[in-house]
PLY file of the C-alpha trace (Angstrom):
ply
format ascii 1.0
element vertex 275
property float x
property float y
property float z
element edge 274
property int vertex1
property int vertex2
end_header
0.00 0.00 0.00
2.78 2.44 0.89
4.58 1.61 -2.33
1.49 2.51 -4.33
1.37 6.03 -2.80
5.05 6.59 -3.50
4.61 5.46 -7.09
1.64 7.81 -7.55
3.60 10.75 -6.15
6.52 10.11 -8.47
4.20 9.99 -11.48
2.57 13.29 -10.49
5.91 15.06 -10.10
7.18 13.70 -13.42
4.03 14.76 -15.23
4.26 18.29 -13.76
7.85 18.73 -14.82
6.99 17.63 -18.34
4.25 20.24 -18.48
6.62 22.99 -17.33
9.25 22.02 -19.89
6.65 22.02 -22.65
5.55 25.56 -21.75
9.12 26.79 -21.76
9.74 25.12 -25.06
6.75 26.88 -26.59
7.90 30.22 -25.20
11.42 29.73 -26.54
10.11 28.69 -29.96
7.93 31.81 -30.21
10.89 34.01 -29.29
13.09 32.38 -31.93
10.41 32.81 -34.58
9.94 36.44 -33.62
13.64 37.20 -33.87
13.90 35.30 -37.17
11.02 37.34 -38.58
12.75 40.57 -37.63
15.96 39.47 -39.34
14.10 38.52 -42.51
12.25 41.82 -42.49
15.54 43.70 -42.17
16.95 41.75 -45.11
13.92 42.43 -47.31
13.69 46.12 -46.43
17.40 46.78 -46.67
17.99 48.83 -49.91
19.94 47.17 -52.71
23.23 49.12 -53.01
23.21 48.64 -56.80
19.72 50.09 -57.03
20.95 53.05 -55.01
23.79 53.53 -57.49
21.33 53.57 -60.37
19.03 56.05 -58.64
21.93 58.39 -57.93
23.05 58.24 -61.57
19.56 58.89 -62.92
18.97 61.84 -60.60
21.93 63.78 -61.98
21.40 65.37 -65.44
24.73 64.61 -67.13
25.64 61.82 -69.55
29.34 61.26 -68.83
28.78 59.80 -65.32
26.60 57.12 -66.94
29.40 56.29 -69.37
31.93 56.24 -66.53
29.75 53.73 -64.66
29.47 51.51 -67.76
33.24 51.63 -68.28
33.92 50.73 -64.65
31.30 48.05 -64.03
30.31 46.84 -67.50
31.72 43.34 -66.86
30.35 42.96 -63.33
27.78 40.15 -63.50
26.31 41.20 -60.17
25.29 44.49 -61.75
24.03 43.00 -65.04
20.47 44.31 -64.65
21.63 47.75 -63.52
24.14 47.93 -66.40
21.36 47.33 -68.93
19.27 50.12 -67.40
22.16 52.57 -67.28
23.09 51.83 -70.90
19.49 52.38 -72.02
19.33 55.69 -70.14
22.67 56.83 -71.57
21.45 56.05 -75.11
18.17 57.86 -74.48
19.99 60.99 -73.34
22.30 60.85 -76.37
19.31 60.68 -78.70
17.78 63.70 -76.98
21.01 65.66 -77.47
21.17 64.62 -81.14
17.63 65.89 -81.66
18.61 69.25 -80.19
21.63 69.54 -82.48
19.51 68.54 -85.48
17.90 71.97 -85.13
21.30 73.71 -85.32
22.99 74.74 -88.59
25.48 72.16 -89.88
28.62 74.28 -89.44
32.12 73.64 -88.15
31.69 75.78 -84.98
28.54 73.88 -84.02
30.29 70.57 -84.74
33.21 71.55 -82.50
30.78 72.44 -79.74
29.06 69.06 -80.16
32.39 67.23 -80.03
33.60 69.11 -76.98
30.50 68.26 -74.99
29.52 64.76 -76.13
32.33 62.96 -78.02
33.05 60.73 -75.00
29.52 59.52 -74.34
27.72 59.96 -77.69
30.31 59.33 -80.44
27.80 57.90 -82.93
25.62 61.00 -82.71
28.64 63.28 -83.16
29.73 61.33 -86.25
26.24 61.66 -87.75
26.35 65.43 -87.26
29.85 65.55 -88.76
28.47 63.83 -91.86
25.89 66.59 -92.14
28.62 69.20 -91.95
30.64 67.38 -94.62
27.58 67.27 -96.86
26.98 70.98 -96.49
30.64 71.66 -97.36
30.25 69.62 -100.54
27.61 71.99 -101.93
27.86 75.27 -100.03
25.53 78.11 -100.90
27.03 80.66 -103.24
28.31 83.64 -101.31
26.64 86.90 -102.01
28.79 89.04 -104.32
29.79 92.51 -103.20
26.95 94.95 -103.50
27.26 96.95 -106.70
27.66 100.63 -106.52
24.16 102.11 -106.47
23.11 103.70 -109.69
20.24 106.02 -110.26
17.36 104.84 -112.38
15.62 108.13 -112.79
15.97 108.31 -116.57
12.98 107.64 -118.76
14.57 104.36 -119.89
15.26 103.32 -116.30
11.72 104.09 -115.16
10.31 102.13 -118.08
12.50 99.15 -117.17
11.26 99.24 -113.58
7.64 99.40 -114.71
8.16 96.55 -117.17
9.91 94.52 -114.46
7.01 94.86 -112.05
4.31 94.25 -114.66
5.92 91.26 -116.37
6.64 89.59 -113.04
3.07 90.12 -111.82
1.67 88.38 -114.94
4.33 85.65 -114.57
5.98 86.31 -117.92
9.25 85.36 -116.27
11.45 85.12 -119.34
10.73 88.70 -120.36
10.63 89.90 -116.76
14.15 88.65 -116.11
15.56 90.86 -118.85
13.49 93.84 -117.70
14.42 93.47 -114.01
18.17 93.01 -114.40
19.19 96.64 -114.86
17.00 98.02 -112.02
18.16 95.21 -109.74
21.81 95.97 -110.44
21.06 99.62 -109.77
19.81 98.71 -106.27
16.03 98.52 -106.70
14.95 96.06 -103.98
11.66 95.13 -105.66
13.49 94.28 -108.89
15.99 92.22 -106.87
13.13 90.38 -105.15
11.50 89.76 -108.53
14.72 88.26 -109.90
14.90 86.02 -106.82
11.34 84.80 -107.42
12.02 84.24 -111.12
15.24 82.28 -110.45
13.44 80.22 -107.83
10.65 79.42 -110.28
13.30 78.15 -112.73
14.92 76.18 -109.86
18.12 78.20 -110.14
18.47 78.22 -106.35
21.98 79.78 -106.08
20.85 82.82 -108.10
17.56 82.97 -106.20
19.45 82.95 -102.90
21.83 85.66 -104.12
19.10 88.11 -105.16
16.88 87.33 -102.17
19.72 88.11 -99.74
20.22 91.47 -101.44
16.56 92.40 -101.21
15.56 90.83 -97.87
16.27 93.93 -95.81
13.62 95.93 -97.72
11.41 93.21 -99.19
9.19 90.95 -97.12
8.72 88.79 -100.22
12.47 88.20 -100.49
12.81 87.43 -96.79
9.88 84.99 -97.04
11.55 83.29 -100.00
14.72 82.81 -97.95
12.63 81.22 -95.20
11.12 78.82 -97.73
14.53 77.89 -99.12
15.97 77.12 -95.68
12.86 75.17 -94.69
13.04 73.01 -97.84
16.84 72.86 -98.16
16.76 74.44 -101.64
20.33 75.49 -102.51
21.19 75.63 -98.79
21.48 73.16 -95.94
18.02 72.75 -94.40
17.74 74.70 -91.16
14.59 75.33 -89.17
16.45 77.96 -87.16
17.35 79.96 -90.29
13.88 79.45 -91.76
12.28 80.91 -88.63
14.77 83.79 -88.68
13.84 84.82 -92.24
10.13 84.21 -91.74
10.39 86.57 -88.78
12.11 89.21 -90.94
9.34 88.85 -93.52
6.62 89.03 -90.87
8.12 92.21 -89.44
7.60 93.73 -92.89
3.95 92.65 -92.87
4.17 89.48 -94.97
0.92 87.65 -94.17
2.07 84.15 -95.16
5.16 84.48 -92.99
3.01 85.60 -90.05
0.77 82.56 -90.53
3.70 80.15 -90.60
5.23 81.64 -87.46
1.92 81.28 -85.66
1.87 77.59 -86.57
5.41 77.31 -85.21
4.20 78.93 -81.99
6.28 82.10 -82.42
4.99 85.55 -81.61
5.61 88.32 -84.12
6.12 91.89 -82.98
3.53 94.17 -84.47
1.02 91.40 -85.21
-2.37 91.09 -83.53
-1.39 88.02 -81.48
0 1
1 2
2 3
3 4
4 5
5 6
6 7
7 8
8 9
9 10
10 11
11 12
12 13
13 14
14 15
15 16
16 17
17 18
18 19
19 20
20 21
21 22
22 23
23 24
24 25
25 26
26 27
27 28
28 29
29 30
30 31
31 32
32 33
33 34
34 35
35 36
36 37
37 38
38 39
39 40
40 41
41 42
42 43
43 44
44 45
45 46
46 47
47 48
48 49
49 50
50 51
51 52
52 53
53 54
54 55
55 56
56 57
57 58
58 59
59 60
60 61
61 62
62 63
63 64
64 65
65 66
66 67
67 68
68 69
69 70
70 71
71 72
72 73
73 74
74 75
75 76
76 77
77 78
78 79
79 80
80 81
81 82
82 83
83 84
84 85
85 86
86 87
87 88
88 89
89 90
90 91
91 92
92 93
93 94
94 95
95 96
96 97
97 98
98 99
99 100
100 101
101 102
102 103
103 104
104 105
105 106
106 107
107 108
108 109
109 110
110 111
111 112
112 113
113 114
114 115
115 116
116 117
117 118
118 119
119 120
120 121
121 122
122 123
123 124
124 125
125 126
126 127
127 128
128 129
129 130
130 131
131 132
132 133
133 134
134 135
135 136
136 137
137 138
138 139
139 140
140 141
141 142
142 143
143 144
144 145
145 146
146 147
147 148
148 149
149 150
150 151
151 152
152 153
153 154
154 155
155 156
156 157
157 158
158 159
159 160
160 161
161 162
162 163
163 164
164 165
165 166
166 167
167 168
168 169
169 170
170 171
171 172
172 173
173 174
174 175
175 176
176 177
177 178
178 179
179 180
180 181
181 182
182 183
183 184
184 185
185 186
186 187
187 188
188 189
189 190
190 191
191 192
192 193
193 194
194 195
195 196
196 197
197 198
198 199
199 200
200 201
201 202
202 203
203 204
204 205
205 206
206 207
207 208
208 209
209 210
210 211
211 212
212 213
213 214
214 215
215 216
216 217
217 218
218 219
219 220
220 221
221 222
222 223
223 224
224 225
225 226
226 227
227 228
228 229
229 230
230 231
231 232
232 233
233 234
234 235
235 236
236 237
237 238
238 239
239 240
240 241
241 242
242 243
243 244
244 245
245 246
246 247
247 248
248 249
249 250
250 251
251 252
252 253
253 254
254 255
255 256
256 257
257 258
258 259
259 260
260 261
261 262
262 263
263 264
264 265
265 266
266 267
267 268
268 269
269 270
270 271
271 272
272 273
273 274
């Protein structure tokens, strides 16, 4: 009988200890899981250093730092994804620069400026612009000859030639008008010079049209407008939107309605116009 009580007591104590150990084990397991979760959260939320590098590069506006990064880390497999993004951004910025220079005249000074700023990062775009410059050198516009000494056209013959020049041009008898306008134009009559420019342009003699239009553009809105057309279409000159707008503006300032309309479509305001 005594042995039975002892045995029962031992069983109770053993069972109690097991229960205590189980509770401790559960507490310890929960603590471990909590700490593990915090570590995993830190790992997930910790910023990728390569992503930070990309963000820093993209925030700054220059192209050369992108090229420097590609030169330094281009073979780093750990940065493969970032390298692709940086290269795409560098190429996008180069294209944007090329589009800006496409609006500039194809001249040696502009080419040197392009090279100085972007040869390192955008060599293909610089070469393309250099080809434009080479093409414009191959067929340069004829320089304007020195202005002739002004002559008076106040004789009866001179006045008749001026009248014939204006009339024949207005009825588009260009062959006869060219002969009639030559003497007044050489004597400095700006309308006769503008007429010769229009006649030469109609016959697609663009160098002569450019020459007479440049002489008359200061006093003739029609001549200035013709220069704008020639630069816009690249007729006898390298195409240049900048130069076209410049001469359209000169024509508009002299009241040329078509030039005013074109400038409005370009979004340019003209001094003296209603808008």
